[in-house]
C-alpha positions, 0 to 999 in steps of 0.5 A: 900060383894064385891062392884059391881057398877051397869053398867046400865046407868041412862036411863036404855037403855045402859049397860057398860060391865066393864069386871068383872069375874064371881069370882067377884060375888062369895063372897056369893053363895046361895046353897041348904043345903045338910041336910034340902034342904033349902037355905044355903049360901057359904060365905068367912070365916070372920076371914081372912084379906081383899081381895087384888085381885079378883083372891084370891076368887079362893083360899080363904077359905069358909064356908057353913052355913044354917040358917034353920038347922044350918049345917056348912061345911068348905072348904080350897084350897088344896096344890099341889107341894107347890102351892094352887089349885083354883076352877073353877067357872061356872055351876049349882053347887057351885065350893067349895062344889059341892052343887046345886045352889039355883038360877037356872031355865029352860030357852030356853031349857037350864039352867039359874043360878046365885050366888046371888042378884048382879049376878041376877041384872047384868044379868037383866041389861045386857039382858034388855039393848038396847045398850051394850058396853064394857069398861073393859077387854075382856073375863069377865063374860058377854063375856062368856055368851052362845049365846042362852042368847044373841039372840034377839028372846030369850030376853023375855024368858030370862028376864022372867027366870031372874024374876023367879031367882029374886023371889027365892031370897025371898024364903028359905024353902025346899018346896020353892026350885026351881024344877031345883035346884038339884044335877047334875053329875060332868063334868068328863073332866078337866076344866081350872079356869074361864071356860065358864059361862054356862055348860050343866047339862047333 
């Protein structure tokens, strides 16, 4: 996995936003297996050279694997006019196979989701912090969080929902799947790469 250094200061009150894009959390994405309904994972193909840039994660071949039923699928970026076409990160389905994310839950009348443990940890640290500062580029993943996640009167509910996502990390069986983890209609409109973190499921 890509090493994502914690941005929470030792006192647990100050969060330093280093401007990481959502792509930085996409080397491992927990999904609902299309065959058995248990927890599968979308991972980087292991037979490829090391990454040089985070932007390569939009094009790097992926494999979906399910430990429960041994289902596998492979994804490779398409070429159009000689150029690779990358995915757009964001939303409650994984960007490579369109499978529902395993980590999603209702929150404040919306939907809260995450790709993996590192993603959950970052959201938890950011929402928990009393002071948030940016030290990296603008328009990273945290800059694109929806307003409803950041308002003070939603903080307790968002943290409870993040706790629910964290509990899902230890579950993998079909009957342990969150009631929110189901397939949603694809967005019919075009979307640029690295669009908003949250998109309505309706």
